[in-house]
N, C-alpha and C positions, 0 to 999 in steps of 0.2 A: 785514460791514456797516461803513461808515465812521463815525467819531465824529459827523460832521455829520448823517448820516441817522438814527443812533440818537437824537440829541438831538431831532430832529423827530418821533420816535415816542414820546418819553418823556412821562410824566405831568406836568401842570403843578403848580406849587406853589399854595398858597392865599393868598399875599400879593399883592404888586403885580404889575405887568406883567412877564411872562417869556416872551412869545411873540416870536419873532424876536430881533433884536439891539437893537431900539429900538421905542418905541410906534408902532403903525400900520405896522410892517414886515411882511414876508411870510415864509411858510415853505412848502416843498414838501409836497404831500400824496401819500401812497403808498397805492394800492388794488390789489387783485387785478384781473386782466382780468375783464370782465363774464362771469358764468357759471362762473368758476373758483372752487374752494373756498378757504377761508382756510388759511393755513399752520398746521400743528399746534402749533408752538411759536413763541415770540417773546421779545423782550426785556422785555415788560411782563406781569405776572401779573394774572389776573382778580381775585384778592383785593385787589390794590393798586388796581386801577381802581375797584372798588366802594367802597373806603375813601375814596379821593380824591373820588369823586363825592359821597359823604355829606358830607365835610368842606367841599368847595367850595360845596355847596348851603347848608350852615349859615353859612358865612362870607358868602355873598351876602345872606342874610337879615339878618345883622348889619351889613353894609356893607363891601364890598371896598375896599381902598385904591385911591383913584381915581388916574388918570393925568391929565396936563395936557390941558385942552381944546385941540382943534385950532382954529387961527385963521389968517387971512391965507393965505399961500402953503402952509401945512401942511394946509389943507382939501383940496387936490388929493391929497396923500398919503393923507389919511383916506379919501377916496372911492375911491381906487385900492385901498386895503386892503379896503374894504367890497366892492368889485366882485369882487376875486379871492377873498378869504376867504369871502365870502357864497356864491359859487358852489361853492367847495370843500365847505362845509357842506351845500349842496344835493346834491352828489354823494354825500356820506356818507349823507344821509337817503335818497336814491334806492336806494343799496345796501342799507341796512337795511330799507327798505320792500319791495324785491324779495325779500329773504330771508324776510320775514314772509308775503308773498303766496305764495311757493313752499311754505312749511310749511303754510299754510292749504289750498292746493290738494292737497297730499299727505296731508292728514288728520293731520298731526303736531301734537302739543301741544294745549293747551286752546283750543278754538275761540273762546270768549268773550274770553280774554286776547289771543289773536292779533288778533281783530277790533278790540279797543280799541287795540292797538299800531298797527295799520294806520291807524286814524283819527288817532292822535296824530302819526304821521309826516307825514301830509298837512297837519295843522295846523302843524307845525313848518316845513314847506316854504312855507306861506302867509306865515309870518313872515319867512323868508329872501327871498322876493320883495320884501317891503317894505324889507328891510334893503339888499339889493343895489341897489334902485332909488331909494335915498334921496338920491342926489346931485342937484345942480341941472342944468338943461338945458345950461348953458354948459360945465360940466366933462364931461358925457356927450358932447356933440357936438364939443367942442374937444380932448378927451384920450382918452376911453374908446373911442368908436366908431371914430375914426381908427386907434387901435392895433390893432383887429381887422382893419380894412381893409388895413393894412400887412402883416399876417401872411398874409392871403389875401383877395382882392378879393370873394369871395362867402362870407365867414365866416358860419356859421349855427349857432344853438343846436341845430338838428336833428342836428348832428354829435356831440353829447355821447354818449360810449360807454355811460354808465350809464342813459341815458334810455329806450331801447327797452323795457327790462324793465318800466317803469312807465307807458309812453306810453298804453296802452289805458285805464288807470284815470284818468289826468289828462284825457284827452280825452272822458271820460264815455261811452265806447262800451259798457262792460259793468261792472256792479257785481260785484266778487268775492263769493264765497259766504260773506260775513261773517255773524256771528250777527244775528238779527233786531233785537236791542237796539241795534246799531250802524249799521244800514242808513241811517236818516235822517240821523244825524250825519255819516257818511262822505260821503253825497251832498252834504250842505250844505257840507262842507269842500272837496270837489272843485270845486264851483261857485264857492266863494269864491276858490279859487286862480286860476280862470280870470278872474274879475272883477278881482282884484288885478293879474294880469298885464296885462290890458288897461288898467287904470288907470295902471300904471307906464309903459306905452308912451305913453299920452296925456300923461303928465307929461314924458317925456324926448325922445320922437321926434317930429320934425316930421311931421304927418299921422297920428300915433298908431299907426304900424305897427312892430311889433317885429321883431328879427332872426329870432325863431323862426318868424315867419310869411312870411319871404321865400321867393320862388320858388326851387326847386332845378333849374330848367331849365338846360340847357347845361352840366351837370356830369357827363354820362354817360361822359365820357372819363377821369374821375378815379376812382381806386379808393376805395371808402368807408372802407377801413381807414386810408388816408392822411388822410382828413378827421378821423377820430377822433384820430389822432396829432397833427395840427395843433391840434385843440381842446385836448387834454391839455397840449400844450406851452405854449399861451397861458395856461392856468390853473394852471401849475406842478404838474401832476399826473403822477406816475410810476406805472407799472404793474409790480408785482413781488409775490411772495408775502409776505403779512403775516398775522398772526394776528387773530382777532376782537377780542382784548383790545387789540392795537395800533390797530385801527380805532377802538375806543371811546376810547382815549387821545388819538388825533388829534382826535376830536370834542370832547373835554373841553378840549384846548389852545385850540381855536378858540372854543369856547363862552365860556370865561373871558375871552378877549380881547374878544369881542363885548360881554359884560356890562360890562367896564371902559370900553369905548368909549361905550356908551349912557349909563352913569352920568355920564361927563364931557361928552358932546356932545349927548345926546338923539338922536332919530331924524332930525330935519331941522335940522341946525345952520346951514345956509346959506339957509334958505327961511322966509318968513313963511307963515302959514296960507293966505293968498290965493294962494300959488304951488302949493299942493297941490290937484290937481283934485278935483271933487266925487265922482268915483268912489272916491277914497281917503279920503273924509270921511264915508262911510256908517257907521252904528252898528256893523255887524258887522266892518267893516274896522278901525275904531278899537278895537274890543274885541280884535281880533287883534294890533294894535299894542301894546296894553296888556299882552297875554299873551305877547309875543315872547320875553322871556328865560325866563319860566317854562316855556314850551313846549319850549325847548331843554333845560332841566333834566329835563323828563319824558322826552325822547328819550334823554338821557344815561343816565338810570336804566335805561331799557330796554336800551340798548347794553351797560350794565355788568351786566345780569342781575339788577337790583333790581326789586322789585314797585312798581307805581304805586299812588298814593293814589287808589282808585277814585272817591271822592267828588269830589276835585278834578278828576280827568281827565274825569269824566262831566259836570261843570258847564260844560264848554267847548262 
């Protein structure tokens, strides 16, 4: 493993910005191929992940050292960071969600705990939809969307390698066999994710049509594996054996950067409230926005193997 790749897997500190080489820079994400197991060993220990998770949560409550707010031309860098890093966090959440769904289907572990975990992962993904879609329409249509088109003229969110394992859940086709206490909450969060997705499309895309909904006609001459490789390349995602503790560490690195960003800039630094569509100003969406950083901490605790505060998790 090269020094650079080891640094991208390392645990974050609990002080100021230490993600990438400068505020709102990027880092590569490393995940196993979908369906492949985690590596048995890695450069990060589970015990260290748990301790940093505790320390980072405590420091966030006290107030992490803020970074400088983005303004002027640096807003484009900020939104590019959010687009790439927010998607990377989504890939991590999908992987963790797929793991929990597989354990539930196999009858492994505590059913009530796994059911709560699944609901929390969906909640965290709702927050990431808001985060990645927080840029204004000018940046999206002038910078982000053209960058996807340049890589491939029919670039689509359906190419995401980690999405098929959770597609059925997010499309509401079938509720997994979660505990009865979590059925209503899970259905509510899945429906919320769909409404947020449509709201973000309304905010950013002319005609309100997202890339995830684009037709995949005229692509039957291209190999699906190539689509996934193109998608991973765009979002700086590498496929290689990594341990579950290294996956949790990468989540913590990004989570801390997101928290520092939101402290400095808020969710919509370049838009007035009148530029946010009514779909994203509904009470449950605003509650999700308010819960964004806390939901990430709950997912980080789960990834680190720490128990959730049932009272706080159940209140969402």
